[in-house]
KENUGU-664494 format. One record per residue (C-alpha): residue in one letter; x, y, z. Coordinates in steps of 0.001 Angstrom, whole numbers, plus 500000, padded with zeros to 6 digits. Layout:
REM KENUGU-664494
AXYZ ...
//
This chain:
REM KENUGU-664494
M414026282378426835 P415165284407423793 V416324288013423971 M413341290382424055 T413053294047423161 A411909296646425667 A408662297030423696 D408060293260423827 I408557293199427602 T406132296087428097 K403534294461425844 K403835291107427570 L403382292643431024 R399948293907429958 T398566290387429625 E400910288052431528 P402486287852434994 P406039289210435212 A409042286943434812 R411021286070437915 L414251287459436456 Y415037290348434112 Y418580291070432930 L418988294417431174 Y422291295428429613 G423668297480426765 Q425840300394425737 D423024302941425470 T422799303425429225 G420409306359428909 A417743304209427251 L418519301327429610 E418199303430432755 S414926304946431589 F413413301536430826 A414694299994434062 A412999302753436069 S409770302246434119 L409901298466434569 I410550298696438306 N407665301155438640 K405327298728436862 L406463295783438973 C406361297660442261 P404194300813442298 K405150303635444626 Q402596302713447275 D404080299197447625 R407768300107447799 T408351300603451513 M408079296891452321 N408452295220448935 L411258296922446995 H414854296024447865 R417773297647446037 F421348296331445843 D424556297709444344 G426642295242442349 S429907296930443336 S429342296084447028 L427014293098446813 D426280291192450017 V425102287882448557 N423564286681451826 A421525289871452219 F420497289562448571 Y419284285996449229 E417275287098452274 A415578289836450241 C414672287365447491 E413117284998450031 M410878287605451653 L407120287346451261 P405284290328449774 M403469292607452231 F400046293755450930 A401334293498447358 R401505290990444525 S405257290456444666 V408620291378446105 V410944293202443678 V414703293005444156 T416931295207441981 L420662294787441413 N422399297637439605 D425931297684438147 L426703294005438540 N429942293155436727 M430736289445436852 D434401290213436170 S434558291847439623 L432757289036441454 N434767286101442836 K433824282557441874 T432233281700445222 A429956284753445152 G429177284211441468 D428168280598442009 R426041281568444995 L424305284296442992 R423469281861440181 S422092279399442699 I419797282069444175 L418567283247440782 S417875279747439520 D415435279040442378 L413523282254443009 P410172282115444826 E407081282597442682 T406351285873444487 T409777287426443765 T410999289299440685 V414660290272440327 V415739293071437965 I419461293193437177 Y420679296160435137 S423921298048434596 T424194301783434025 G427560302700435531 V429927299842434661 D431345298659431343 L430462295020430676 Y431990294943427195 K435374293729425971 N434959295642422702 K432316297727420943 R430095294727420253 S430708291870422695 L430330291329426421 T433331290034428314 D433390286249428621 K432139286159432233 N429360288655431569 K428347286790428405 R428078283508430328 F425987285255432973 A423718286749430301 D423243283273428837 F422396281963432308 C419795284731432765 A418292283933429353 K417660280353430514 N416096281478433783 G414276284655432804 V414184287487430289 I417155289384428893 C417025292643426977 E419908294449425272 F420015298212424712 P422451298791421839 F422976302184420298 K420396302978417622 R421094304465414222 A420878308223413868 S418052307699411353 D416096305681413938 L416567308329416623 A415463311218414412 K411773310416414886 N412148310297418686 I414031313605418678 A411326315289416606 A408589313903418863 A410349315078422031 L410798318581420626 E407192318701419455 K406088318244423078 E408086321384423878 G406458323296421021 C409496323152418715 T410162321562415351 I413251320157413645 S413907318745410195 R414713315061409887 R418175315882408548 N418977318126411500 A417565315567413943 E419945312968412517 Y422796315480412726 L422031316082416400 A422056312327417048 E425411312029415282 C426897314866417362 C425876312931420487 L427092309593419031 C423501308350419339 E423707308234423139 T420197308660424517 A421296310351427751 A423385312938425899 I420586313613423391 K418076314223426197 Q420363316775427824 E420872318631424568 L417144318644423764 V416410320456427029 K418960323110426101 L417831323453422479 S414116323666423261 S414723326325425920 Y416784328345423462 A414446327976420466 Q411306329033422378 G408832327332420065 R410497327875416687 E412268325412414386 I415684324254415577 T418327324800412911 R421744323383412115 E423226326668413347 D421483326203416726 I422955322728417062 D426464323885416154 A426241326784418587 L424774324986421611 V425395321250421498 I428424319966423341 R429903317627420772 K431661314519421964 V435294314540420958 E434706311385418896 S432226313252416713 D434898315876415997 G437251313264414593 F435586313156411193 T435464316941410854 L439117317262411800 A440286314350409642 S438424315444406516 N439586319048406865 I443171317956407429 L442959316023404147 R441616319175402475 S444226321422404144 N441634323628405833 A444094324991408398 V441839327637409977 L439111325182410926 V441557322480412056 F443647324653414375 N440630326501415770 R438885323240416649 I441997321670418172 R442388324713420404 E438703324633421361 L439076320986422388 A442215321851424342 D440237324569426151 Q437686321897427055 N440537319999428770 Y440869317220426213 E444369315754426103 A446427315703422903 F446388311901422750 E442568311884422938 I442263314299420021 L444926312426418066 G443131309134418666 T439803310336417344 I441440311910414271 S443253308643413520 F440035306679414038 S438235308808411452 L441166308678409037 N440729304899409034 D437020305356408219 L437944307611405306 Y440644305261404031 R438281302283404100 A435696304286402182 R438241305380399584 L439456301838398991 A435866300588398830 I435003303150396154 S438096302141394167 S437061298481394442 G433396298999393612 R432225298084397121 S429198299667398792 Q428632301454402090 A426791298379403336 D429811296233402463 V432139298435404515 A429757298532407508 A429406294747407446 D433053293880406725 F434391296072409530 K431497295380411914 Y430468299004412492 P427992299340415388 K424669300954414527 N425560304262416144 R428620304590413866 E427136303506410542 F426689307199409733 A430508307449409747 V430623305158406713 R428030307244404866 N429853310479405695 A433179309006404637 F431796307922401245 N430401311411400665 E433616313164401676 I436405311101400175 Q435588311056396465 N438391313418395366 I441121312388397839 T443703309859396641 P444526306731398671 V448199307746398600 R447479311062400348 I445390309359403028 R448134306780403671 K450734309513404091 V448527311392406551 I447823308203408520 K451594307586408714 I452199311082410122 F449607310594412839 S450821307080413603 D454348308400414129 T452950311217416265 D451046308736418428 L454294306882419138 R456054310183419849 L453441311247422396 K453585307874424133 T457391307845424437 R458046311404425639 S457606313197428946 G456427316616427791 G453661318508429537 R450102319070428332 R450906322245426438 S453945320658424809 D451887317622423746 M449333319911422118 L452110321591420130 V453239318154418919 L449685317444417745 E449439320799415948 E452816320140414306 A451507316812412992 A448381318490411619 A450524321126409910 K452749318480408317 A449717316555407071 M448095319638405555 A451367320610403859 L451495317346401893 R451078317629398165 
//
C-alpha cells in the first residue's frame, strides 16, 4: 500500500473499515503525536478502552505479550487496538524483529495495530531512515498503511498559526506567522507552546514581530543565521550580546559554533549561486534542503548580495580552525566561550 497522508487516512476511515496496521513516523513529532492520539481515539473510543486498548513501549517490548494482545478478541467493541510507541528497529535483535514481522503479517481481522515513534530518532540523516527502520517501513507498507510526518515549510504553517491564534481572539500577519515558524524551525510541538504564550500575552490584539522577538524561545539553530550574517557585517554589539545570551541559556560553545558554521555554509552556497546565475530552487534541490530549512536558502539569498565570496571563505576558515581548537583542548565552559568570542572578533576584524 502506498504512503498516505494524515488527511487521506482520516478521509478513508469515514467510509471504509480501518487497516490492520498503521505505521506512523517522521521528524515533526508534534504533528505525529497529535495525529496518533486522534487516530487511536477514532479506532478505540474512550468507552471501549478498558478491555480493548493495549499499549506497548518499543524500548522494553515483550514480543510474546504483544502477540497475546494482538490475538485477543474484542469485548463489546468492533476491534482490538494495539499501540506500539517508540519502536526503533536498530535496538531490536534479529530474533525479536523477525518475530514481530511474523505477528504483524498475520493479524486477526478484528485487530488493528498502530506503531508510531515520538521519542526516538529513526533517521540516519535529515532525510532518510536508518537501513533497518527503512526496511521495516517498507514491510509495513506491504501489510498496512504508512504515513510520514516531515517538517512543513514555514509558508505552509503560517495558515495554521493564524487559524490557531484566531480561535484565541488574536491575529497575526502572514509574514510574522512565517517568522514564528522559522524561529521554531517549523516544529509543530514548539510552535504550539509558543502560541499559548503569545496569545496569553497579546490578549486579543495583533501579535507583532516585537512580541515574537521578546517572548519566543528561539532554538539555537535559528540563531545561526542571525549570528553568521552579523559576523559577516561586523555587527559586534549584536553578535556578542547574543552569544552571551545563549551562554546564559546553558548552550555550550561548540553548539553555538556549530550553528554559526552551518549558516555560514548556507550563505556561501547562496553567494556562489548568485555569482553563477543559479536560483534559490537550484540551491535547495542541489543540497537537498529539507522543507523546514528551505527558508534558510531564501534568507541567505536576501542577505548575501554585497558580501564577497573571499570574505565568507576567510570567515569559514576561522570558525573551522576554532572548531578543531575546541575539540582538542581541555578548557572549561567559560574558557571555551572565550575561544568562541575570540573567533567572532577575528572574523569581524577581517577587511
